[in-house]
C-alpha positions in Angstrom: -13.0 8.6 -11.6 -14.8 5.8 -13.5 -16.5 2.5 -12.8 -14.8 -0.7 -13.9 -16.3 -4.2 -13.7 -13.8 -6.7 -12.2 -12.2 -8.4 -15.1 -10.9 -11.9 -15.5 -9.5 -13.1 -12.2 -5.8 -13.2 -11.8 -3.8 -13.8 -8.7 -0.5 -13.9 -7.0 2.2 -16.3 -8.0 4.0 -18.7 -5.7 6.6 -16.7 -3.9 9.6 -19.0 -4.6 9.0 -18.5 -8.3 8.9 -14.7 -7.9 12.1 -14.6 -5.9 13.9 -16.8 -8.4 12.6 -14.8 -11.3 13.8 -11.5 -9.8 17.3 -12.9 -9.1 17.5 -14.4 -12.6 16.6 -11.1 -14.2 19.3 -9.3 -12.2 21.9 -11.8 -13.5 20.6 -11.7 -17.1 20.3 -7.9 -17.4 23.8 -7.0 -16.0 25.1 -3.6 -15.1 26.1 -2.7 -18.6 22.5 -2.2 -19.5 21.9 0.3 -16.8 21.9 4.1 -17.1 24.3 6.2 -15.2 23.7 7.1 -11.6 21.7 10.1 -10.8 22.9 13.0 -8.6 20.6 14.4 -6.0 20.0 18.2 -6.0 21.4 20.1 -3.1 18.5 22.6 -3.1 17.0 23.8 0.1 13.7 22.3 1.4 10.5 23.4 -0.3 7.6 24.4 1.9 3.9 24.3 1.0 0.5 24.9 2.5 -1.9 22.4 4.0 -2.6 20.9 0.5 1.0 20.2 -0.1 2.8 20.6 -3.4 0.8 20.8 -6.7 0.2 17.5 -8.4 2.4 17.1 -11.5 0.6 14.1 -13.1 -2.0 15.0 -15.7 -5.5 15.2 -14.1 -7.0 13.1 -16.8 -4.5 10.3 -16.1 -5.2 10.6 -12.3 -8.9 10.2 -13.0 -8.3 7.2 -15.2 -6.2 5.5 -12.5 -9.1 5.6 -10.0 -11.9 3.0 -10.4 -14.8 2.9 -7.9 -17.6 0.4 -7.2 -20.7 0.6 -5.1 -22.7 3.6 -3.6 -20.0 5.7 -2.2 -22.3 8.6 -1.1 -25.1 6.4 0.1 -23.2 3.9 2.2 -23.0 4.1 6.0 -19.5 2.7 5.9 -16.3 4.2 4.7 -15.1 3.4 1.2 -12.2 1.0 1.0 -9.3 2.1 -1.2 -7.3 -0.9 -2.4 -3.6 -0.2 -3.2 -1.7 -2.9 -5.0 2.0 -4.0 -4.6 5.1 -3.5 -6.7 5.2 -5.3 -10.1 1.5 -6.1 -9.8 -1.6 -4.3 -11.0 -5.2 -4.0 -9.8 -6.4 -7.2 -11.6 -3.4 -9.3 -10.4 -3.6 -8.1 -6.8 -7.3 -7.7 -6.1 -9.8 -8.9 -8.7 -10.0 -12.5 -7.5 -10.0 -11.9 -3.7 -10.7 -8.6 -2.1 -12.8 -7.1 -4.9 -15.4 -9.9 -5.0 -15.3 -10.2 -1.2 -16.0 -6.5 -0.6 -18.7 -6.5 -3.3 -20.4 -9.5 -1.6 -20.5 -7.4 1.6 -22.1 -4.5 -0.2 -19.2 -2.3 0.9 -18.1 0.4 -1.6 -14.5 0.2 -2.7 -12.1 1.9 -5.1 -8.8 0.8 -6.7 -5.9 2.8 -8.0 -3.8 1.5 -10.9 -0.2 2.6 -10.0 1.7 3.5 -13.2 4.1 0.9 -14.6 2.9 -1.8 -12.3 4.0 0.3 -9.3 7.6 0.2 -10.5 8.0 3.9 -11.3 9.3 6.5 -8.9 7.0 6.1 -5.8 7.1 9.9 -5.3 5.1 10.2 -8.6 2.9 7.2 -7.9 1.9 8.7 -4.6 0.1 11.5 -6.5 -2.4 9.0 -7.8 -3.0 7.9 -4.2 -3.4 11.6 -3.1 -5.9 12.3 -5.9 -7.8 9.1 -5.0 -8.1 10.0 -1.4 -9.3 13.5 -2.1 -11.8 12.3 -4.8 -13.3 9.5 -2.7 -13.6 11.8 0.4 -15.4 14.5 -1.7 -17.7 12.0 -3.3 -18.6 10.0 -0.3 -18.6 12.7 2.3 -16.9 10.2 4.6 -13.3 9.3 5.5 -11.4 6.7 3.5 -10.1 3.3 4.7 -6.9 2.3 2.9 -6.0 -1.4 2.5 -2.7 -2.0 0.9 -0.3 -4.9 0.0 3.4 -4.5 0.1 4.2 -1.1 -1.5 0.4 -0.5 -1.3 0.6 -0.7 2.5 3.3 1.9 2.6 2.6 4.5 -0.1 -0.4 6.1 1.7 2.1 7.2 4.4 4.0 9.1 1.8 0.8 10.8 0.7 -0.2 11.8 4.2 3.3 13.1 5.0 3.6 15.5 2.1 -0.1 16.3 1.3 -1.3 17.2 4.8 -4.9 17.8 3.9 -5.3 14.1 3.3 -4.6 13.3 7.0 -8.1 14.3 8.0 -9.6 12.3 5.1 -8.2 8.9 6.2 -9.7 6.8 9.0 -7.6 3.6 8.7 -4.5 2.3 7.0 -4.4 -1.4 7.0 -1.4 -3.0 5.4 0.0 -6.5 5.0 3.6 -7.2 4.1 4.1 -3.5 4.0 7.5 -2.1 3.0 7.4 0.5 5.7 11.1 0.2 6.6 12.5 -1.2 3.3 13.7 -4.8 2.8 17.1 -6.5 2.9 16.0 -8.9 0.2 15.2 -6.0 -2.1 18.6 -4.4 -1.3 20.3 -7.7 -2.3 18.3 -7.9 -5.5 19.1 -4.3 -6.4 22.8 -4.7 -5.9 23.3 -4.8 -9.6 20.2 -2.8 -10.5 16.5 -2.8 -10.5 13.5 -0.4 -11.3 13.0 2.8 -9.4 10.4 1.7 -7.0 12.4 -1.3 -5.9 15.5 0.9 -5.3 13.3 3.1 -3.1 12.2 0.1 -1.1 15.7 -1.1 -0.3 16.8 -1.0 3.3 18.3 2.3 4.2 17.2 4.0 0.9 16.9 7.8 0.9 13.2 7.3 0.2 12.6 5.1 3.3 14.7 7.4 5.4 12.7 10.4 4.4 9.4 8.6 4.8 10.2 7.8 8.4 11.8 11.1 9.4 9.9 13.3 11.8 7.5 10.6 12.9 6.0 7.7 11.0 2.3 8.1 11.9 -0.3 10.8 12.6 -2.7 10.8 15.5 -6.0 11.0 13.6 -5.3 7.8 11.6 -5.4 4.2 13.0 -2.7 2.0 11.5 -2.8 -1.8 11.5 0.0 -3.8 10.0 -0.1 -7.6 9.4 3.1 -9.5 8.7 4.0 -13.1 8.2 7.2 -14.8 9.5 7.5 -16.5 6.1 7.8 -13.2 4.2 10.6 -13.6 1.7 10.2 -10.2 0.0 10.0 -7.8 2.9 12.9 -9.1 5.1 13.2 -9.3 8.0 9.5 -9.6 8.2 9.1 -7.2 11.1 10.4 -4.3 8.8 6.7 -4.1 8.0 5.9 -2.9 11.5 5.5 0.7 12.6 6.8 2.3 15.8 4.6 1.5 18.9 1.9 4.1 19.5 -1.7 4.3 20.8 -3.0 4.3 17.2 -0.7 1.5 15.9 -1.3 -2.2 15.9 1.4 -4.6 14.6 0.3 -8.2 14.1 2.4 -11.2 13.3 0.0 -13.6 11.5 1.6 -16.7 13.2 0.8 -15.3 16.6 -2.8 -15.7 15.6 -2.5 -18.8 13.5 0.7 -20.7 14.5 0.6 -23.1 11.6 -0.3 -20.6 8.9 2.1 -21.2 6.0 1.4 -17.9 4.3 4.2 -16.0 2.6 4.4 -12.4 1.2 2.1 -12.9 -1.7 -0.5 -15.2 -0.1 -1.2 -12.5 2.5 -3.6 -11.1 -0.1 -5.7 -14.3 -0.1 -5.5 -15.4 3.5 -8.7 -15.7 5.5 -7.2 -14.7 8.9 -5.7 -11.7 7.2 -9.1 -10.8 5.8 -10.8 -11.2 9.2 -8.1 -9.2 11.0 -8.2 -6.4 8.5 -12.0 -6.2 8.6 -12.0 -6.0 12.4 -9.5 -3.2 12.1 -11.6 -1.3 9.6 -14.6 -1.7 11.9 -12.7 0.0 14.7 -11.3 -2.8 16.7 -7.8 -1.7 18.0 -6.9 -5.3 19.0 -8.1 -7.6 16.2 -7.9 -11.4 16.7 -9.2 -14.6 15.1 -10.4 -17.9 16.4 -8.4 -21.0 15.4 -11.3 -22.0 13.1 -10.5 -19.0 10.8 -6.9 -20.3 10.2 -5.6 -22.3 7.2 -8.4 -21.1 4.9 -8.7 -19.0 1.8 -10.6 -15.7 2.2 -14.1 -15.2 0.7 -14.1 -14.5 -3.0 -11.2 -16.9 -3.8 -12.1 -19.9 -6.0 -9.7 -22.7 -5.0 -10.2 -24.4 -8.4 -8.8 -21.4 -10.2 -5.7 -21.0 -8.0 -3.3 -22.5 -10.7 -4.8 -20.2 -13.4 -4.7 -17.1 -11.2 -1.1 -17.6 -10.0 0.0 -18.4 -13.5 -1.5 -15.2 -14.8 0.1 -13.2 -12.1 3.5 -14.7 -12.8 3.2 -13.4 -16.3 2.2 -10.0 -15.1 5.1 -9.7 -12.7 7.7 -11.0 -15.0 6.5 -8.8 -17.9 6.6 -5.8 -15.7 10.2 -6.5 -14.5 11.4 -7.1 -18.1 9.7 -4.1 -19.7 10.6 -1.5 -17.0 13.9 0.4 -17.1 16.4 -0.6 -14.5 18.8 1.7 -12.7 21.8 1.5 -10.4 20.5 4.2 -8.0 17.2 5.4 -6.7 15.5 8.5 -8.1 16.5 11.8 -6.5 14.1 13.5 -4.1 11.2 15.4 -5.4 11.4 19.2 -4.9 9.0 19.0 -2.0 11.0 16.3 -0.2 14.5 17.9 -0.4 16.2 18.3 2.9 
């Protein structure tokens, strides 16, 4: 674990451009450039103790991926763990919105840099999240609050499923635009091929099926999911939601702010999302916002730099998609997840 100062601000790109970009890359790449399909192993299930399977990622790499700010051990509030989305990175997803906003509140927070912009096998990326939860919990002496966007709102559930010791270390999971049940749009995009993590977030994928088998949540954790009706990445938008339970709150943004035009990407800079999420982190099981909170950018966002930030993020996302290998099938199950 190390300390990083937030770098040059960069943000999320306009959603229409991203959707167009992904579709164009599918057409340009073509099936001929894709490796052969993988075959899943028929091996029997692998069982482990409370700590789950050993982590396979090098410990030094796990440490480098975790970056913390503030007084974790001295704060009277849980540390927030920010988890970015697929094709993004920490800077693109958080440096110009949630990071400065949390810093201004004096709330400790950490980020995890998911390898390959979150495009590699999510089963491997989840090891970074597992390591982060354990490290933050040990350092702070408190439970961890997870805030995630898209894949980042879902991946913590894979960690708590397969590394059971982390369940008692997490107080809240707050996600927006989370790919909890996959996406029809991603399935369509991956019809020709796409990187591993996108294959895994397709509707009906083996990864999503395994994630939701045997229950989607755990009693000791409170789950809050915020979705927008204008989500064009996680489609239908309510695939973000988790099954109803006493510790689950599913929120459609437009039920709080009927005229809110926020899409998948802009969830990360929306003021009502910020307010709903913070209420959830503070223990409110039924977050709500006044009309005056709607149609605003969240604290920490500089409106004058929106064009610069979205442009930088478009370059980040397109570069990640171009440079990451594409495949026709999702990765096979990890040893610990074999059925």
